[in-house]
N, C-alpha and C positions, 0 to 999 in steps of 0.2 A: 590324483591331485587335479584340480581344475586347470584348464589351459589358461594361457596368458589372456586370450580374448575373453574367456569366461570371467576371469577375475576383473577385467576392465568393466564388463557388463554389471557385475555385482557391485562394483564401486559406484558406477553411475546410478544404479538403482537405489542403493542405500543413501547416496548423497541426496537424491530426490526425496527420500523419506524424511529428511530433516525439515522439509518445507511442506509436508502434506497437511491437508486440512481435515480429512476424514480418517478416523482410526482404522477403518476397514481396509485402507490401502497398505497398512503396515504388514499384515501377515503375508501379503503377496511377495514382499521383499524378504520376509523372514523364512519363507518356506524352502528356500534353497538349503540343501543338506548342510548341517553344521560343520561337517568335515571339510567342506569347501572353504569355510571361513576361518578354520582354526588357526591357520598360520598367517592370516591376513588381518593385522591389527587395525589397519585403516578401515576395512569393511566393518569390523566389530564396533569400532568407535563411532562410525557413521550411524550404524543401527542403534547403538546406545543413545546417541544424541537425538535420533528421531523419536524414541520413546520419551526422552526427557522433555522435548518440546511439546509433546502431547500431554505431559503431566502424568504419564503412566510410570511412576517411580518403581512400582513392583516389578513390571516387566523389564525396566531399565536395569534394576538390581540383578535380575536373573541373568541378563546378558553380561553384566559387569562381573558377576561371580564366576562365570565360566571362562573368562578371558585369561589366557596364559600370560600374555605380555600386556601390561597396562602402562600406557604412556601418560604424560602429564595431561594430555587432552582428555583422556578417558577419566582420570581422577577428577579433573576440574569439572567435567560435565556432570558427574554425580554430585559433587559438592554444590554446584550451581543449581541443579535440579532440586535437591533437597531444600536448599535455602529459599528458592523461589516458590516452593510448594508449602512453605511454613514448617518443614521438618528440620528445624535448625539443630536439634540434638543429633540427628543422623548425619547432618553435614559435618558437625564437629568430629563424630566418630570416624567418618571417612577420611577427614583430614589427618587425624591422628594415625590412621593406618597408612596413609600416603607417606607421612614422614618416616614411619617405621620401615617402610619398604625401600627407602633411600631415594625415592623420586623427589625431584626439586620442584616446588611450586613456582608458578609464574605470576605475573601481575593479575591475571584474571582469577587465579586460584585465591590469591591474597584478598582481592576485593570481595569475592564471594564469602570466604570464611570470616572475614571481619564483619560483613553484614550480618552473618549468622550470629556472631558473638554480640553484636549490637542488639539484635532482637532478643537475645537471651540475657542481656545485661551482664554478660560474663566478663567482668573486668580483669580478673587475674589471668585467665587464659588469653584474653585479648592483648594484654601486655606482653605475654610470651610471643604471640604472633607478630606483634609490632617489632619486637627485638629481632625475630627471625627475618622479617622484611628488611630491617636495617642492615643486617649482616649480608643478605643477598642482594643489597642495593635496589630492591624492588620498591622501597619507600619513595624512591625518586619519581615513580609514576604518579601523575596527578590524581588518578583514580584511586590508587592505593592510599595515598596520603589523605585524600578526602574521606575514604572509608575509615581510616584510623581516627580522624577527627570525629566522625559520626559515632564510631564505636565508643570512644571515651565519653562523648556527650550523653549518649543513651544509657551508659553504664553509671551515670551520676558523677563523672569526674570532669566537669567543665574546665577546671584549671589545666588539666593535662591536654584537653582538646585545644585550649588556647595556646599552650606551649608549642604543640605541634604546628599549629597555624603560623605562629610567628617564626618558627624555625625554617619554614619554607617560603618566607616572604619574597624571595627573589624569583619564584616561579609560580606565583599564584595564578590560577585561571578561574573562570566562572564557577566551575564545580567546587573548587576549594573555598572560595569566598562564600558560596551558598551554604556549604556544609557548616561553616562557622556561624553564619547568620542564623541558620536554623537551630544550631546548638544553643546559642545565646537566648533565642526566643523561647526554646523549650524549657530553659531554666529560669524563665521569668525576667530575664535581663533585657527587657524591651528597649530601653533607652540605648544601651550599648549596642544592641543589634542594629538599631536604626542608624547609629553613628557609624558603624562598620559599613553599612549599606551606602551611606553618603560617601565614605572614603573609597569604596569600590567604584562608584560612579566617577569620582574625581580623578582616579588614575586610569580611566578609560576602559574598564572592564564591563562588558555588556551583561546585564542580568538575564536570566531565563525565567520560565514560568514558575519553577520551584523556588527561585530566589524570592519572587514576589509573595508566594505563600508564606515563606518565613518572615518577610517584612510586614505583611498584614497581621500576622500573629504577634509580631513584636509591637506593632502599633496598638493592638488590643491590650496587651499587657501594660504598656506605658500610658495608655489613655490618649494617644496621639490621633484623634479623630480627623482633624484637618489634614495632617500629613498622610494619613491613610487614604483619604479621598484624593489627595494630590498624586500619590503614588499609583492609585488605581487608574487615573487619567493618563499618567506618564507611561504606564505599562502598555496602554493601547496606542497612544498618540506618538510617543517617542521611540518605542521599541517594537511596535507592531505585534504585540502578543495578544491574541484573542482570549478573553476571559473564559475559564473553564468552571465547572461546578465548584471546584475547591476554592477558586477565587471568590465566587459569589458567596459561598458559605462563610468565608473569612470576613467579607465586608458586612454581611448581615450580623455576624457576631460582634464585629467592631461597633456598629451603630447601636445594637441592642444593649451591649454592656455599658455604653455611654449614656443610656437612658433615652436615646433618640428613637422612640418606638414607632412614631408615625413615619419618620424618614426610613426606618428599616423596612416597614411594610410597603412603602412606596417603591423602595429599591427592589423588593421581591416581585412586585407587580410589573416592574419594567424589565425583568429578566427575559431575554429572548429565547430561553430554553426552559423546559419544564423543571421546576425545583425538585431536588432529591429529598430523601427522608430527613436529612439533617436540616435543610432549609425549611421544610414543612414544620418540623418540630419548633424551630425558632418562630415561625409564623404563628403557630398555635399559641405559644407562650406569650408572644406579643399581644395577641388578641385577648388572652386571659388577663394580662396586666392592664390593658385599657379598660376592661370591665370592672376592675377592682376599685 
């Protein structure tokens, strides 16, 4: 068995693996004989998280499968890894296995699996997870409750998303408001989304960059061009949020759908960064419309 000093070195080495940039550094940590790690769940979990951060889910799964003792961190790392790499079906399978094993999910587990269900539009299983989160009191986490709202919205159940939002009215934070605003915008309820945004501002909750993406989308659905322009200025001048490509794309979409083709083209020309494919497509479509 490895000495205490050796185990400390392994732990430090593996902890560093979670932040490595180059994949070539991982085998150096992994080359220590497996026997030295077999009784060290911390080392195994650190190695597992390292591969997850690199997006190497195949290698992460190999590590996970040989672990004798899997704690909540190891289970959650696998669920998060699969979810972030678009393997949402695998995330659900791992979560089911976790529950069968008797391991209790934490708020990070619930947030990740709810996000996976949202991507899969898996309403029935999402409801089951919501109930489990309520029983374990994890629903009280702002990130879990926001993930629940998003799950219901993406699964086509805006009324349930709204119900959850109103149930947590006494502890709403930016992420919760944002989830509901985006949910309303995604369902074409632009006017309601804008109204909720105004309410958010009135109670002193500061929006973030994602909030404004939802708001711009809502303005597009509702045809609120002037409000969209005002919010665009507000985002920068009052809240100090530097526009990103997603914000520019939303504004071009807002102007184009309102028939303001010249203004949309001028907006693209004033962008301080190179437009991405989405903005270029809008630009091409605008040019075609002007030639018609």
